[in-house]
C-alpha positions in Angstrom: 26.7 4.6 -12.2 26.7 8.1 -13.8 26.4 11.1 -11.5 22.8 11.9 -12.3 21.6 8.4 -11.7 23.8 8.2 -8.6 22.2 11.4 -7.2 18.7 9.9 -7.9 19.6 6.7 -6.1 21.0 8.6 -3.2 17.8 10.6 -2.9 15.7 7.4 -3.0 17.8 5.8 -0.3 17.4 8.9 1.9 13.6 8.8 1.5 13.4 5.0 2.2 12.3 4.0 5.7 15.3 1.7 5.8 17.7 4.7 5.9 15.7 7.3 7.7 17.9 9.2 10.2 21.0 7.0 9.7 24.5 8.3 9.3 25.5 9.4 5.8 28.2 6.7 5.8 25.4 4.1 5.8 23.7 5.8 2.8 27.0 5.9 1.0 27.7 2.3 1.6 24.2 1.4 0.3 24.8 3.7 -2.7 27.9 1.8 -3.6 26.1 -1.6 -3.5 22.7 -0.6 -5.0 21.5 -1.3 -8.5 18.5 0.2 -10.2 15.9 -2.0 -11.9 12.9 -0.8 -13.9 9.9 -3.1 -14.8 7.2 -2.5 -17.3 3.6 -2.6 -16.3 2.1 -6.1 -15.9 5.5 -7.6 -15.3 6.4 -9.5 -12.1 9.4 -8.5 -9.9 9.5 -11.9 -8.3 7.2 -14.9 -7.9 6.0 -17.0 -4.9 8.7 -19.6 -4.1 11.5 -17.7 -5.8 14.7 -17.4 -3.8 14.7 -14.3 -1.6 18.0 -12.7 -2.8 17.3 -9.0 -2.6 15.2 -6.2 -1.0 13.6 -3.6 -3.3 13.1 0.0 -2.4 10.2 1.3 -4.6 10.9 4.7 -6.1 8.2 4.8 -8.8 5.0 3.0 -9.5 2.7 0.6 -7.7 3.3 -3.1 -6.9 0.6 -5.6 -6.1 1.6 -8.3 -3.6 -0.4 -11.5 -3.7 -0.3 -15.3 -3.6 -2.4 -18.2 -4.7 -4.3 -20.3 -2.2 -4.5 -24.1 -2.3 -7.4 -23.8 -4.8 -5.4 -21.5 -7.0 -7.4 -18.4 -6.1 -5.4 -15.2 -5.8 -5.3 -13.5 -2.4 -4.2 -9.9 -2.7 -2.3 -8.7 0.4 -1.6 -5.1 -0.5 -0.5 -2.6 -3.0 2.9 -1.0 -2.3 3.9 2.5 -3.4 7.0 4.7 -3.0 9.0 4.9 -0.7 7.9 1.5 0.7 10.1 -1.6 1.0 9.4 -4.8 -0.8 10.7 -8.3 -0.2 12.4 -7.7 3.1 11.1 -10.8 4.9 12.7 -13.4 2.6 16.0 -11.5 2.7 16.1 -11.7 6.5 15.0 -15.3 7.0 16.6 -16.8 3.9 13.4 -18.6 2.9 11.7 -18.5 -0.5 9.4 -15.7 -1.4 5.9 -16.2 0.1 4.1 -14.0 -2.4 4.3 -12.6 -6.0 5.1 -9.0 -6.7 3.3 -7.7 -9.8 3.7 -4.3 -11.4 0.5 -2.4 -11.9 2.3 0.2 -13.9 5.9 1.1 -14.7 7.9 0.4 -11.5 11.4 1.5 -10.6 13.3 0.1 -7.7 16.6 0.4 -5.9 17.8 -3.1 -5.3 20.1 -4.2 -2.4 21.2 -7.9 -2.3 21.1 -9.9 0.9 24.9 -9.9 1.6 25.2 -6.2 0.9 22.3 -5.4 3.2 23.7 -7.6 6.0 27.1 -5.9 5.7 25.4 -2.5 5.9 23.4 -3.5 9.0 26.5 -5.0 10.6 28.4 -1.8 10.3 25.4 0.5 10.9 22.9 -1.0 13.4 20.6 1.9 12.9 19.6 0.4 9.6 18.8 -2.9 11.4 16.6 -1.0 13.8 14.8 0.7 10.8 14.2 -2.7 9.3 12.8 -3.9 12.6 10.4 -0.9 12.4 9.3 -1.8 8.9 8.6 -5.4 10.0 6.8 -4.2 13.1 4.5 -1.9 11.1 3.9 -4.7 8.6 2.8 -7.0 11.5 0.6 -4.3 13.0 -1.1 -3.8 9.7 -1.6 -7.5 9.3 -3.1 -7.8 12.8 -5.4 -4.8 12.1 -6.5 -6.5 8.9 -7.2 -9.8 10.5 -9.3 -8.0 13.1 -11.3 -6.1 10.4 -11.8 -9.2 8.2 -12.7 -11.5 11.0 -15.0 -9.4 13.2 -16.5 -6.6 11.0 -19.4 -6.5 8.5 -18.7 -7.1 4.8 -19.3 -3.4 4.2 -16.7 -2.4 6.8 -14.2 -4.9 5.3 -14.6 -3.4 1.8 -14.4 0.1 3.2 -11.3 -0.8 5.1 -9.7 -2.3 2.0 -10.4 0.8 -0.1 -9.2 3.1 2.7 -6.0 1.3 3.2 -5.2 1.3 -0.5 -6.1 5.0 -0.7 -3.8 5.9 2.3 -1.0 3.9 0.7 -1.2 6.0 -2.5 -2.6 3.2 -4.7 -5.3 5.5 -6.1 -4.3 8.0 -8.8 -6.2 11.0 -10.1 -8.5 9.9 -13.0 -9.7 11.8 -16.0 -12.3 13.5 -13.7 -9.5 14.2 -11.1 -11.1 11.8 -8.6 -8.8 9.3 -6.8 -9.1 6.2 -9.0 -7.8 2.7 -8.9 -7.9 0.1 -11.7 -9.4 -2.7 -9.6 -12.1 -5.1 -10.6 -14.8 -6.5 -8.4 -12.9 -9.8 -8.4 -9.7 -8.0 -7.3 -11.5 -6.5 -4.4 -13.0 -10.0 -3.6 -9.5 -11.4 -3.7 -8.3 -8.6 -1.4 -11.1 -9.1 1.3 -11.8 -12.9 1.0 -15.4 -12.4 -0.1 -17.2 -13.6 -3.2 -17.4 -11.4 -6.3 -21.2 -11.2 -6.0 -21.0 -10.0 -2.4 -18.5 -7.3 -3.4 -20.7 -6.1 -6.2 -23.6 -5.7 -3.8 -21.5 -3.8 -1.3 -20.1 -1.5 -4.0 -23.6 -0.7 -5.2 -24.5 0.3 -1.7 -21.5 2.5 -1.4 -22.3 4.0 -4.8 -25.8 4.8 -3.6 -24.3 6.5 -0.6 -22.2 8.6 -3.0 -19.0 7.4 -1.4 -17.6 5.8 -4.5 -18.2 5.7 -8.3 -17.6 2.5 -10.3 -16.8 1.9 -13.9 -15.8 -1.3 -15.6 -12.5 -2.3 -14.0 -12.2 0.9 -12.0 -13.2 2.4 -8.6 -13.2 6.1 -7.9 -13.6 7.7 -4.4 -16.1 10.5 -4.2 -15.9 10.9 -0.4 -12.8 9.1 1.0 -13.4 10.4 4.6 -16.9 8.7 4.6 -15.1 5.3 4.4 -14.2 5.7 8.0 -17.9 6.0 8.9 -18.6 2.7 7.1 -15.7 1.0 8.9 -17.0 1.9 12.3 -20.6 1.4 11.5 -21.7 5.0 11.6 -23.6 4.6 8.3 -26.4 2.2 7.7 -25.4 -0.5 5.2 -27.4 -3.4 3.9 -25.9 -6.8 4.8 
């Protein structure tokens, strides 16, 4: 690994939640084991049921995590952005991948293979604690999502999905400088578990409220803070 690349990888490791606040020796050990992989937009990093051989630290781009249900319909779990961690669960439990990781744009990752990561955690338990923190946050996010999708109105579910993607950095400035995400009505339906027709109706309501603006295959946020009002029922929405 040439010096410039090595410096970039070291910086990426230091930014990763896996190596936050750990000793420099742990970062150095990871640096010696890490490899860099870059994927073009619309390529997959791994597929559901693939062996879980490595963990990926995202340094550039956005990754959609999804799986197919028994009927073959896609269920979108989330979109991950730097400096988030991808694929940690399969590395820990040794089971096959439970989802597919798809690149929405050019994605660069720092890759640590299972044996190398375990060796680092054995020698530097702080990395193991950081990994536990990543898993705990993931579980908390899942519980929050289950609560929202199970007990909230459809409008609140859609607003929550948009807000969570916005806070994760999935939206990028569009041509009009508005936070914009290339996401179809069907994508949002797959994210929330609703029908495409229901999503279209809710998005029209949010557009009338001047909270979002839609174009074919795109959603822009006009007023991101107003999504919170919809989530907690502070705005009137048609059901």
